[in-house]
N, C-alpha and C positions, 0 to 999 in steps of 0.2 A: 640701645642695642636692639637690633632686629632679632626677634625670637622665632626660631624655626618651629616646625611641627612635623610629625611623622606618624604613620600608621603603626599601631601596636605590633602587628605581625612583622613589619619591617624592622622595628626597633629591637625585637627579641629573637629574630629568626635563628640565630646561631645558638641560642641557649634553651629556649622552650617554645612550644607552640600553644599560644593561648586559644581558648575556645571562642572568644569574641575578637572582632577586629574593629577598632575605632581610632579616631584621630587623637593623638597625644600632643597637647599644646605646651607642656612644660614638665620638668622633673623637679622633685624636691625630696630631701630626707627630713625636712622639718615640717611637722603638721601645721605649725602656726603660719607657714609661708605658702600653704596650698592655695592655688587659684583654680577656678573652674576649668576642667579639661586636663588637669595635671595627672601624672603618674606619681603616686606617693610610694616611696621606697622605705619600708619599715624593717629596721634591723636592731638587734640589741647593742647598746653602747656601754661605755664604762660607767656612766652615771644613770642613764635612763634607757628604757627599752621602747623603741619607736613603735613596736606593735601594740603598745598600750594606748596609742593615740590614733588608731585607725578610725575610730568613730568621729573624732574631730576632723580628720582629713575628709571623710565622706560628707560630713555636714557642710564643709566648705566647698564642695563641688568636685572632689577628685574623680577623675574619669576611670581610674583603675588603681589597684593596690598590688604591690609586689612585696612579699615578706619572706623572711628567713624561716624555713621549716625543718631544718636539719638538726635541731637541738632539743627535740622533744616538746616544743611549744604546743600548748593546748589551745586550739582555736576557740575563741569565745562564741557562745551560742548565737549572740546577736549578729555575728558576721553573716549568718545564713539569710538574714533579712535584706542584705544589700543587693541591689540589682546590677552592680558594676562588677567587672572581672576582678577576682582576688586570686592572685597567682603565687603559689608557694615555690620556693627554690632553695635547695640545700647548698650552702656555701655562697650565699648571695653577695657578701662583701667582696669576694674575689672578682665579681663581674660588674659591679656598679660603675666603676670608672670606665670600663669598656662600653657599657650601655650609654653613659653620659657622653662619651667621646662621639659615639655614633649620632646621638641626638643633636649635638652641636657641630656636626659635620667635620669631625676629626681636625680641629684647629691646629694641633701640633704637627700634623703632616704638611702643613703649609708654612711652617716657620722653623728656624734653627733653634733648638731647645738645649740649653745648657743647664744641667742639674748639679747642684753643689751640696754635698753631705759631709758630715763630720761634727764632732762635739763643739768645737770652737772655730770661728772664722767663716762660717757659712754666710752670715750677713755681709761682712766686709767684702769677701770674694765675689759674691753674686752682685752686689751693688757696684763694685769697681769694674767688673766686666761690663755692666750696663753703661757706666760712665765712658769707658774706652770705646765701646761700639757706637755710642751716641756721637762722640767726637769724630769717629770715622765716617759718620753720615748714615749709619744704620738706624733703623727705628726699633730700638731694643726696649722691651718691657722688662720689668723686674717684679718678682713675687717673693714675699718672705715676711720675716718678723716685723719689718718696718712698714709693711703694706704692699699694695700691688698697683701697677700702672706704669707711668713713665716719669723718670726723674725730671725735676725735683718734686713733682706734685703727686705723691703716692696717696692712695686711699687706704686709711687704716682698716685692718681686718681683725686684729686681735689674735692671730695665730700664725704659725710658720707656714704650714701647708693646710689649706682648707679641706673640707670633706670632698668626696669624689665628685659629686654633682657641681658644687660651687667652683671647684678647681677648673673643670672643663668650661663652665659658664664664664669664668673670668678669663681663661685663655681665649675663648671665642670672642669675648669683648675686646681683648687686646688686638686680636687679628682684625676685627672690624675697624679698629682705630688705626690700622696701617702697620701694625707690628710685623717685622720680618724676622725678629729674634726675640727670645725670652730667656732671661737669666733667673733661675729660680732656686730657692733653698728647698731641700728635700729632707724632711725630718725622719728620724728613725721610726716614729710612730706611724707616719704616713706609709712607709715602706712595709711595716708589719701588717698594717690594716688594708693594704692593697689600694690605697687612695690614688696612687699614681700609675696604676697598671695600664691605664688607657693613654698614657703620655708617650709620645715617640721621642725619646731623648736622643740627641745627636752627640753630645759630649757629656761625660760624667766626671766630676771632680771630687776627690777625697782629701779632706784637710787634716784630720787627726781623730784619734779616739782616746778620750780620757773619761774619768768617772763622771757620770751624770745619768739621770733618768732610771736609776736602778730601782726606784719605787715601781716602775712599769716593767722594765726588762728583767729584773731580779739578778742577773749575772752579766758580767762584762762579755762573756762569750755570746750570750743571746743578743746583747747590744751590738756587738761587732757583726754578728750574722745579719742583723737587720740592715746595717749600713751597707754590707756587701751586696745586698739585693740590687742596689742601683746599677751595679756593674755587670748585670746579667741581661740587660735589655737588648734584644736582637737588633734594634735600630741604631745602636751606638756606632759612631765612626771614630771616636777617640775616648780613651779612658786615662785619666790623669791622677797620679797618686803622689802623696807627700812621702818621699823616701826617708825623711828624718823621723817619721813616726813608726813605731813598732808594728802596728796593725797595717799601716800603709805599705810596709815592706812585705807583709804576709800577702796582701792583695796583689802587690806587684809580682811577687814570685809565682803566684797562681796563674798570672796572665803574661809571664815573661816572654813567651814565644810569640805573642801577638804583635803584629805591626801597628795595632791601634793603641798600644800602651806607651804612655809618656810618664816621666817622673820629674820631680823638682826637689832641690836640696840646697840648704845653706851650709852644709857640712863640707869644709874644704878637703876632707880626706876620704869622702865617699867614693866608692868604685862599684858601679853597677853597669850591666850590659845594655839596659834599655835606653831609649832616647831620653836624654837628661838635660834639663834646664838647671844650670849649676851656678850658684853665686860663689865664685872662686875667691873673691876679695870684697870685703865690706869695710868701709870706713865711716864710723859715726860722725855726724856733723850736727851743728846747732839745731837745724830744722829738718833733720832726716838722715839719709845715708847715701854715700857714694858707693856704687856697686859695679863690679866687673862680672859679666856673665859669659859663660860658655853654653851654647845651645846646639841642637841639631841643625839649626839654620845659620850658624855663624857665631861670632863673638862680638861683644860691645860693652860699653860703659854708660851708666846713666845715674842721675840723681833722683832718689826716691824721696818725695816731700812728705813723708809720713813718720810720725813718732812711733816707737815701739819696735823692738827687734822682731817680734812675731809678725809685724806687718811686712817684713822682708819676705817671709814665707808666703803670706797672702799675695803679695805682688808677683812672686814667681809663679804662683798658681794662675793668676790672671794672664801673665805673659805667655805661659804654656798654652792656655786656651786660645789666645790670639794667634800664636804660631800654628796651632792645630787648625785654625780657620784660614790658614795660608796668607796671613798678613805678614809682609816682610819684616825681618827683625829690626831694621832701622826705624820703621814706623812703630813697632811695638815699644821700643825703648823711648821714642819720642812721646808716645802716649803715656808711658809710665811716669814721665816727668810731670804729668798733669793729673795724676791720681789725687783724689781729694778724700780726706777722712770722712768716715761714715758717722752719722748722728749717734751719739752715745757710745762710740768706740774710740777710746783715747781722745775724747773730746776736750780740748784745752780751753780754759777760760781764765782770764787774768785781768788785772787792772793795776795801775801804778801804785807801788808801795805795798802790794798785797802778795800773798803766796800764789804760785801757779796751781790752779785747781784742775784736776783731770777727772772727768766723769766717764766711767766705763761700765759696760754690761757684765764684766767678769763675775760669774756666779758659780763657777766650778773651781775645784782646787787647782787644776792646771792653768786655767785662765787667770786666776788671781796671782799665781806664781809668775806667769809670763809678764803680766802687767807690772808687778812690783819690781821684778828684775830689770825690765826695760827702763823703768823710771830711775832705778839706781844708776844706770849708765849715764844719766844726765847730771849726776853728782849733786843732788840737793843737800843743803846743810842738814835738814831733817826731813824724813819721809813719814807722812801721816796717812793712816788707812782707816776709812769709815766704811763699815760694811755690816751686813747681817746675812741670814739665810732664810729662804722661803719656807713657809709652813706647808704641811701635807706633801712634802717632797722628801727625797733621799736624805735620811737623817745621818747616814754614815759619813757623809762628806763634811759635816759641820765641824768636828774637832780637827779634821785635816786642814780646813781653811783657817781655823784659829792658829794652828801650828805654823802654817805658811805666812800668815800675817805677822806673827811674832818673829819669824826668822828674818824677814826682809824689811819690816817697818820699825821706825823708832817710837811711834805712838800708835795705839790702836783704840778706836772708838767703836764699840759694838752697839748696834741699833736694830730697829725693825726693818725687814725687807719682805713685804707681803706675808705676814704671819698666817693669814687665812684663818683656819679654825683651830690652830694650835696655840698654846700659851706662849706669848712672846718671851716670858721669863724662862720657860723650859728651853726654847730654841737658843737663847743667849747662853744659858747654862751649859748646853751641849757644845756650843762653839768654844766656850771658855775652857772645856776639858783639855783642849789642845794647846792652850796658851800657858807658858811657864809663869810661875808666881812672880818672878822678877820683872816681867814685861810691864811696860808703861801702858796701863789699860784704864779706860774709862767706859762705863756702861751707861748709855743714854738712850733708852728705848725709843723716845720720840725722834724721828729721823731729822726733822727740821732742827731740833735742838742740837743733835749730834753734829750736823753739818756746820751749823753756826759756830759751835764750840771749837771745832777743828780749825776753821778759817780764822777765827778770832785769836786763837792761841798760836797759830803758825806764824813764822817770820817771813819776810819778803824773799828770802833765799830758799825757803822750804817748798816742798811739793805736797799737796793734799790730794789723795786719791779717794773719790767717792765711788765705791764699787757696788755692783749687783743689779742696778736697775737701768742704767744707761739711758735709752731713748724713752722709757716708759713714762706715761703721764698719769699714773694712778697708783694708789696703794691699796692692797686688799687686806682688810682687817675684819676678821669674822666673816659675816655675809655682806659687809658693806664695801663698796668700791669708792674710795675717796680720791678726789683729784690731787695728784702730787707729782711734780717733775723735779728730778735732781738738777737738771740743767737750769730750769727757771729759778729754782731755789738758790743756787749758787750765784746766778747773775743778780738776783735781788739783794743777797747779802753783800756781795762785792760793791754794789752801787751805793750802799749806805755807809761804807767805810771811809 
């Protein structure tokens, strides 16, 4: 990637007037990544405070420092010894994305940018949008939980939405590689922390709002308010809402008079005024669904080759995006017949004489319920559910997920799922609080053992759901990151049967 450079005065002219002017060759929020000539941006974070690493940044050749000074931070005495500009700014987080966008020459102004937010479905919707636009001949990049770049060769990043600087850097890299479009997941954290404020979104999509991340947001109201921020960007040309979701309807009602608003629904009885992409008829089939649609652009029928009723909603979101991009409905439906499942999302693995195994990322109460009810539609003889809950995360959802697993599964195997620094026994005990005593329950903390037990005990007409980790390739236990893939584990076990 070609790295730009810019004078400090030009970089900051809308925000502050520095005393010195010099050439800035790079930006970073990570002192470990500083190169000579960089502007190091130091802000307090959830875990560490970047201002404590200014000395390291200076020692590595930072040309200037910009830091948050609106929270009573006491400037260390040694800062007075540095000969480079050290610039304080109150509310720095709010402008880092704008500064980074300017440094990288505003890459999103040169591309069509589609942002997808919601508790569940972000990854599937954003990836399938990229699939469809790529088939259409567009050069569409994707950014999110599974990585960033161009399908199918995504570069892992380890997060849904990167920090403000890396986000703009990655967007600029996509543009330099010929991207004309970007489909990106937008997390609630990134919206709260203004990491995407320098992105010019053209289309925003809301999938749903269910319980998650309350360890961070504290209340569902705050969580919803964070999601709603995506629909306030002045650059938006279309806003797309799931009308089957309670909060989706709240957002839709707020923007009901806007010609930019679109909605999608699988509810046959829904009646709304907005431009609606509506699945009026759905017929489950062995390998997907036959769907009849009414849309603002006409009506039509198509076969959706994806398992899981929630994927109908995801597909409607994608079709609405394509329609908003002025792609004719006939082409939209043709594209929908080629939608492919996303890694770790209703990922089906099977072999002769063995149960059908589904690996899915479901790690919230709503997502687990949707996956289990969808699998019930395929009428397994017995439905097995292997899952756990992450440590150092929202504890309130644990008994809820236990209750849901007991309601829809014939067999439950509780196991570890990234316990982090919490006691695995405590996590499992809290999940168990929601499981009735009469449930068929096994507790096997070792995840490999639990997966093997479920597959070995299940019959060939059964379905085994391995929930919670999906695409992930590691297990976090204490401070250790251990290689572990549900998908690879299932394939290995099935190969030995």
